[in-house]
FILUM-206162 format. One record per residue (C-alpha): x negated, y, z negated; residue in three letters. Coordinates in steps of 0.001 Angstrom, whole numbers, plus 500000, padded with zeros to 6 digits. Example, Ala and Ser with C-alpha at 12.3 -4.5 7.8 and 13.67 -1.06 7.14 Angstrom:
! FILUM-206162
487700|495500|492200|ALA;
486330|498940|492860|SER;
END
This chain:
! FILUM-206162
732460|790249|543846|UNK;
729709|788801|541866|UNK;
729269|792568|540639|UNK;
733103|792871|539891|UNK;
733352|789316|538324|UNK;
730380|789844|536094|UNK;
732089|793016|534983|UNK;
735278|791704|533744|UNK;
733474|788817|532051|UNK;
730851|790916|530262|UNK;
734183|793439|529144|UNK;
735785|790186|528029|UNK;
732981|789119|526420|UNK;
732168|791862|524350|UNK;
735560|792264|523251|UNK;
736009|788684|521910|UNK;
732574|789168|520318|UNK;
733834|792008|518054|UNK;
737339|791137|516898|UNK;
739222|788593|514908|UNK;
740784|785241|516028|UNK;
743907|786701|516605|UNK;
742579|789895|518952|UNK;
740187|787526|520391|UNK;
742961|785375|521776|UNK;
744895|788534|522877|UNK;
742117|789808|524805|UNK;
741125|786471|526316|UNK;
744747|786305|527397|UNK;
744589|789885|529176|UNK;
741364|788838|530708|UNK;
742589|785980|532128|UNK;
745720|787541|533676|UNK;
743814|789954|535116|UNK;
741212|787707|536642|UNK;
743936|785783|538133|UNK;
745098|788371|539827|UNK;
741812|789304|541187|UNK;
740854|786149|542175|UNK;
744262|785464|543947|UNK;
743534|788555|546191|UNK;
740026|787537|546854|UNK;
741084|784087|547870|UNK;
743638|785659|550395|UNK;
741236|787760|552049|UNK;
738068|785690|551652|UNK;
737710|782064|551810|UNK;
734280|781933|550571|UNK;
732935|782262|546883|UNK;
736443|781188|545982|UNK;
736903|780656|542178|UNK;
740173|778890|540860|UNK;
742713|780585|539328|UNK;
742890|779925|535491|UNK;
745991|780315|533506|UNK;
746026|780181|529617|UNK;
749358|780197|527195|UNK;
749612|781524|523944|UNK;
749695|778210|522748|UNK;
746209|777205|523916|UNK;
743782|777142|521019|UNK;
741111|779649|520279|UNK;
738418|777213|521085|UNK;
739984|776274|524410|UNK;
739341|779916|525360|UNK;
736000|779911|524635|UNK;
735451|776513|526677|UNK;
737208|778657|529618|UNK;
735464|781832|529052|UNK;
731821|779847|529149|UNK;
733114|777776|532296|UNK;
733794|781367|533789|UNK;
730223|782314|533255|UNK;
728924|779207|534730|UNK;
730971|779850|537838|UNK;
729910|783217|538081|UNK;
726167|781768|537853|UNK;
726701|779416|540486|UNK;
727182|782265|542656|UNK;
724022|784160|544421|UNK;
722145|785940|543134|UNK;
722480|785551|539272|UNK;
722142|788959|537788|UNK;
719873|788959|534751|UNK;
722299|791316|532912|UNK;
724707|788823|533082|UNK;
722698|786230|531760|UNK;
721771|788309|528537|UNK;
725868|789043|528135|UNK;
726162|785395|528237|UNK;
723752|784687|525643|UNK;
725316|787474|523679|UNK;
728706|785989|524051|UNK;
727404|782717|522836|UNK;
725550|783797|519705|UNK;
728484|786085|518646|UNK;
730768|782805|518833|UNK;
728381|780252|517195|UNK;
728001|778531|520577|UNK;
724421|778093|520824|UNK;
724463|774702|521722|UNK;
726447|775464|524530|UNK;
724456|777921|525279|UNK;
721281|775972|525575|UNK;
723375|773563|527980|UNK;
724394|776025|530272|UNK;
720896|777538|530774|UNK;
719645|774043|531518|UNK;
722255|774323|534749|UNK;
721624|777676|535606|UNK;
718014|777472|535664|UNK;
718048|774405|537487|UNK;
718062|776355|540440|UNK;
715248|778821|541357|UNK;
715808|782042|539953|UNK;
714572|785812|539774|UNK;
711638|786147|537324|UNK;
713310|788297|534788|UNK;
715651|785213|534358|UNK;
712869|783159|533249|UNK;
711743|785092|530726|UNK;
715203|785830|529358|UNK;
715871|782239|528729|UNK;
712357|781451|527212|UNK;
713157|784479|525013|UNK;
716292|782884|523911|UNK;
714876|779611|523298|UNK;
711630|781316|521401|UNK;
713796|783918|519370|UNK;
717084|782126|518581|UNK;
716318|778580|518964|UNK;
712865|779020|517771|UNK;
711983|776240|520163|UNK;
708443|776807|521347|UNK;
708183|773785|523627|UNK;
711470|775057|525274|UNK;
710392|778244|525817|UNK;
707118|776812|527326|UNK;
709185|774950|529883|UNK;
711133|777960|530987|UNK;
707866|779698|531668|UNK;
706319|776517|533591|UNK;
709376|776517|535878|UNK;
709097|780169|536457|UNK;
705519|780396|537527|UNK;
706042|776946|539564|UNK;
708592|779394|541246|UNK;
706948|782605|541290|UNK;
702997|781843|540737|UNK;
701799|785321|541629|UNK;
704042|787012|538946|UNK;
701790|788640|536250|UNK;
704615|789577|534093|UNK;
705243|785982|533912|UNK;
701667|785345|533424|UNK;
701294|787430|530553|UNK;
704765|786303|528476|UNK;
703804|782818|528903|UNK;
700002|783677|527607|UNK;
701803|785655|525075|UNK;
703626|782683|523993|UNK;
700421|780791|522936|UNK;
699376|783572|521111|UNK;
702390|783546|519088|UNK;
702102|780076|518549|UNK;
698839|780094|517025|UNK;
699635|782796|514970|UNK;
703004|780908|513704|UNK;
701802|777283|513474|UNK;
698244|778340|511730|UNK;
696392|776639|514664|UNK;
692477|776919|514585|UNK;
692428|775076|517969|UNK;
692533|777492|520908|UNK;
692206|774541|523449|UNK;
695746|775025|524992|UNK;
695398|778941|525034|UNK;
692322|778387|526621|UNK;
693818|776198|529411|UNK;
696623|778663|529950|UNK;
694207|781459|530532|UNK;
691811|779066|532868|UNK;
694986|778379|534810|UNK;
696018|781828|535217|UNK;
692495|783250|536590|UNK;
692776|780517|538797|UNK;
695932|781928|540456|UNK;
694524|785386|540447|UNK;
691007|784773|541540|UNK;
688895|787787|541687|UNK;
691366|789955|539974|UNK;
689596|791842|537090|UNK;
692571|793469|535958|UNK;
694581|790538|535098|UNK;
691656|789019|533565|UNK;
691347|792199|531342|UNK;
695237|792240|530434|UNK;
694770|788482|529085|UNK;
691738|789347|527326|UNK;
693479|792172|525556|UNK;
696476|789879|524615|UNK;
693808|787671|522988|UNK;
691490|789903|520989|UNK;
694233|789995|517982|UNK;
693358|786809|517412|UNK;
690228|787893|516535|UNK;
688413|784735|517495|UNK;
684885|785433|518451|UNK;
684428|782336|520278|UNK;
687965|782330|522601|UNK;
687311|786053|523431|UNK;
683259|785561|524084|UNK;
684207|782622|526471|UNK;
686586|785141|528584|UNK;
684265|787833|528460|UNK;
681171|785522|529876|UNK;
683778|784310|532560|UNK;
684202|787888|533547|UNK;
680219|788436|533531|UNK;
680121|785291|535638|UNK;
683000|785833|538284|UNK;
682577|789708|539013|UNK;
679004|790360|538073|UNK;
677541|793358|536705|UNK;
679630|795509|538979|UNK;
681119|799055|538235|UNK;
684468|797281|537520|UNK;
683184|795357|535078|UNK;
681368|797849|533224|UNK;
684302|800205|533043|UNK;
686198|797432|531602|UNK;
683528|796751|528919|UNK;
683665|800665|527941|UNK;
687311|800280|527781|UNK;
686720|797482|525014|UNK;
684133|799881|523196|UNK;
686497|802577|522920|UNK;
688479|799907|520864|UNK;
685874|798847|518762|UNK;
684884|795791|520704|UNK;
681221|795483|521712|UNK;
679645|793029|524107|UNK;
675981|791800|523369|UNK;
674528|790994|526767|UNK;
671393|789110|525014|UNK;
673647|787080|522672|UNK;
676838|786734|525100|UNK;
679067|787540|522299|UNK;
682263|789978|522067|UNK;
682519|790925|518364|UNK;
684773|793601|516921|UNK;
683327|796359|514475|UNK;
684231|800033|513601|UNK;
680795|800722|514509|UNK;
680548|801004|517985|UNK;
676513|800877|517561|UNK;
676710|798097|515147|UNK;
674663|795977|517773|UNK;
671297|797219|518568|UNK;
670853|798625|521977|UNK;
674597|798019|523241|UNK;
675309|801489|523578|UNK;
672014|801872|525436|UNK;
672709|799328|527875|UNK;
675935|800908|528722|UNK;
674789|804208|528926|UNK;
672087|803248|531695|UNK;
674474|801165|533273|UNK;
676939|803929|533884|UNK;
673815|806207|535011|UNK;
673112|803687|537506|UNK;
676500|803857|539038|UNK;
676651|807810|539031|UNK;
673449|807811|541215|UNK;
674232|804656|543285|UNK;
674081|806943|546856|UNK;
670238|807202|546579|UNK;
668127|804285|545923|UNK;
665373|806222|544262|UNK;
667613|807905|541556|UNK;
668912|804156|540873|UNK;
665716|803008|540552|UNK;
664159|805643|538329|UNK;
666941|804957|536059|UNK;
666528|801622|536160|UNK;
662806|801865|535198|UNK;
663567|804373|532147|UNK;
666287|801679|531161|UNK;
663753|799152|530929|UNK;
661135|801189|529034|UNK;
664019|801889|526646|UNK;
665820|798634|526172|UNK;
662820|796237|526558|UNK;
664145|792716|525622|UNK;
667572|793764|525829|UNK;
667307|794878|529578|UNK;
668692|791819|531314|UNK;
672094|793504|532187|UNK;
669898|796162|533988|UNK;
667756|793358|535901|UNK;
671245|791615|537085|UNK;
672775|795108|538145|UNK;
669655|796117|540033|UNK;
669528|792773|542077|UNK;
673170|793366|542751|UNK;
672510|796638|543896|UNK;
669712|795971|546111|UNK;
671628|792861|547584|UNK;
674417|795345|548843|UNK;
672074|798223|549895|UNK;
668455|797356|550260|UNK;
668403|793467|551058|UNK;
664724|793899|552148|UNK;
663500|794809|548362|UNK;
665556|791785|546479|UNK;
662227|789942|546626|UNK;
660045|792339|545344|UNK;
662436|792832|542317|UNK;
662498|789139|541653|UNK;
658541|789114|541473|UNK;
658279|791714|539302|UNK;
661086|789901|537255|UNK;
659707|786686|536656|UNK;
656594|787992|535096|UNK;
658881|789676|532128|UNK;
657531|787589|528894|UNK;
660834|788287|527198|UNK;
662483|784646|526867|UNK;
666136|785903|527432|UNK;
665437|787418|530723|UNK;
662887|784804|531590|UNK;
665605|782219|531210|UNK;
667707|784210|533682|UNK;
665850|785649|535989|UNK;
663057|782878|537191|UNK;
665936|780140|538091|UNK;
667574|782483|539813|UNK;
664760|783898|541963|UNK;
663988|779862|542421|UNK;
667904|779656|544137|UNK;
667302|782832|546057|UNK;
664212|781621|547610|UNK;
666038|778313|548667|UNK;
668570|779993|550061|UNK;
666721|782594|551893|UNK;
663556|780893|552898|UNK;
664215|777045|552557|UNK;
663610|774506|549855|UNK;
659956|774108|550701|UNK;
659066|777878|549570|UNK;
661105|777122|546893|UNK;
659206|774241|545938|UNK;
655957|776712|546476|UNK;
657176|778853|543916|UNK;
657547|776074|541146|UNK;
654597|774522|541785|UNK;
652091|777508|542056|UNK;
653977|779406|539639|UNK;
657054|778606|537488|UNK;
655893|775041|536326|UNK;
653010|776748|534307|UNK;
654245|780278|533308|UNK;
655108|781032|529782|UNK;
657607|781288|528335|UNK;
658128|777701|529214|UNK;
661891|777562|530440|UNK;
663852|774556|530736|UNK;
666383|775939|532862|UNK;
663567|776264|535465|UNK;
663290|772665|535658|UNK;
666937|771791|535843|UNK;
667526|774225|538589|UNK;
664710|772766|540818|UNK;
665636|769057|540278|UNK;
669140|770117|541388|UNK;
667793|771692|544403|UNK;
665870|768717|545013|UNK;
669222|766315|544376|UNK;
671425|768603|546700|UNK;
668998|768215|549600|UNK;
670448|765772|552243|UNK;
666979|763880|552369|UNK;
666382|762835|549095|UNK;
662120|762829|547975|UNK;
661583|760677|545497|UNK;
658047|761999|544433|UNK;
659205|765714|544324|UNK;
662447|764423|542184|UNK;
660371|762183|539988|UNK;
657814|765008|539360|UNK;
660351|767470|538101|UNK;
662092|764665|536391|UNK;
658931|763770|534485|UNK;
658313|767450|533097|UNK;
661911|767525|532099|UNK;
661945|764379|530177|UNK;
658280|764972|528372|UNK;
659120|768405|527329|UNK;
662039|769195|527190|UNK;
664002|765796|526353|UNK;
663581|764953|522899|UNK;
667337|766234|522247|UNK;
669103|765497|525367|UNK;
670093|762131|526689|UNK;
671623|763821|529714|UNK;
668186|764229|531089|UNK;
667060|760483|530454|UNK;
670240|759095|531658|UNK;
669781|760819|535109|UNK;
666645|760121|535610|UNK;
667554|756507|535113|UNK;
670343|756935|537478|UNK;
668263|758230|540289|UNK;
665872|755147|539930|UNK;
668946|752590|539956|UNK;
670265|754730|543141|UNK;
667260|755837|545206|UNK;
663939|754643|543315|UNK;
662636|751544|541665|UNK;
665165|750096|539501|UNK;
662368|748069|537287|UNK;
661221|751732|536235|UNK;
664369|752093|534375|UNK;
663321|750011|531667|UNK;
660135|752248|531589|UNK;
661938|755213|531101|UNK;
664109|753526|528500|UNK;
660688|752967|526526|UNK;
659509|756206|527229|UNK;
662982|757996|525841|UNK;
662753|755621|522674|UNK;
659409|757275|521874|UNK;
660162|760924|522471|UNK;
663917|761365|521461|UNK;
664432|762495|517824|UNK;
665427|759289|515659|UNK;
669296|760651|515656|UNK;
669803|760344|519171|UNK;
668041|756895|519823|UNK;
670818|754915|519131|UNK;
673091|757108|521688|UNK;
670464|756300|524080|UNK;
670603|752747|523781|UNK;
674327|752619|524224|UNK;
673605|754867|527275|UNK;
670870|752479|528816|UNK;
673277|749459|528212|UNK;
675962|751072|529954|UNK;
674016|751858|533013|UNK;
672624|748516|533352|UNK;
676200|747061|533503|UNK;
677416|749947|535884|UNK;
674348|748972|538501|UNK;
674284|745386|537921|UNK;
675431|744492|541166|UNK;
674618|747589|543103|UNK;
672401|747950|546203|UNK;
669582|750134|546112|UNK;
669436|752839|548856|UNK;
665981|752755|550468|UNK;
664058|756338|551105|UNK;
661184|757312|552984|UNK;
659338|759451|550502|UNK;
655880|759302|552246|UNK;
656596|763046|554036|UNK;
652804|763973|554810|UNK;
654205|767040|556793|UNK;
656223|768537|553416|UNK;
653016|767644|551242|UNK;
650793|769548|553961|UNK;
653344|772621|553873|UNK;
653300|772796|550372|UNK;
649428|773200|550180|UNK;
649199|775268|553132|UNK;
652355|777463|553317|UNK;
652127|779660|550048|UNK;
652075|783239|550986|UNK;
649023|784769|549015|UNK;
650256|788168|549635|UNK;
653178|787162|547464|UNK;
651426|787658|544395|UNK;
649215|790536|545265|UNK;
650611|793030|542189|UNK;
648925|790343|539895|UNK;
END
């Protein structure tokens, strides 16, 4: 019955939309007469889905006829399922007869119930293209995604709306677009194809910052695996190149505009082509290192990932080789990564040994190493005050001249686990070591912390762990560095 009713309505709506007022009235009367007969027959045979008969006389106005046919559409839409083609005809009828406001009101009623994906897209397109209302279009996409969170079509349409809004309104603030992207990726965790499609929608904005943030997420989420490299190759065919050193995506008609980027792709794909043979992979890896030098970080990450999956016993050997590399870009990535790996697989004390005996004094000096060690210490269930102060001391003395967070973090730790009177000493040190432009903000942070911990009770921690200190002195595996 829904389909039969829909066909009759569509036929009448099409005719009414194309004729003069007199002809429209005649067609309406024919439609109602035909529809009354159909409804009466259905009423006799089926008590469900009953639509009351409507009669119309020649004396009734054309405006009344419009209202009647609109009501018929709404009665049709009260039945399940609502067919997208019927909704499009309803919108077409309204637009042909200057009933835009009535159409919008009807859509609110129709879309109040859970509908098929296509209906939300149709409603949003009407609001955007006909009514020029970006906000109302957003509303229908939000409703649709709430009901169909795993619809990629709704996701792409919703995101495309934000791209349209930026182009139309000339906004340079892409945060709303970025938030929509983050929400979409959260719904499709691990789906690199969705991630890539959203990136493709973003590329025409020519926002290197936004595009780079999305690609960086892809690198972080999916690692330097084969699927990611294939996607990056796909981007290169469109003139977009990702610089693995600066972590920036940029457009150029010259695919090799960024030094060594083409070589990175070449060696990565060669490694994938021989991935079944570990010796062959290692040979390609070494060849790539000799060629790429300071630009070889992606190959290091790729090789580590490969060994973790195929030869886990060799992972530490590769890390040991990697932390010797003097290039700062590579050292910044591999040294903290080795510290985390050692803590996860050999325990925190082994990570401490690595930090104390090697990383703390190794050039180039890397801030992230100390921040990583501090995080590992703070995440430990039993806080070792001496160890934490040691790492914080290095950070404050050598890496905090422009970083208030390091100072405030050290102060907060003393309030919570250490000796509160040391906070004032830390503040004096901060005023001495900080660059002048940061001192005012540091003073405000210091006063804020004093108020926060004014009435707080200190957590007493026993930091005299002789056994641990002994282990630090004796547990270092001297053979670890046999290749130095």
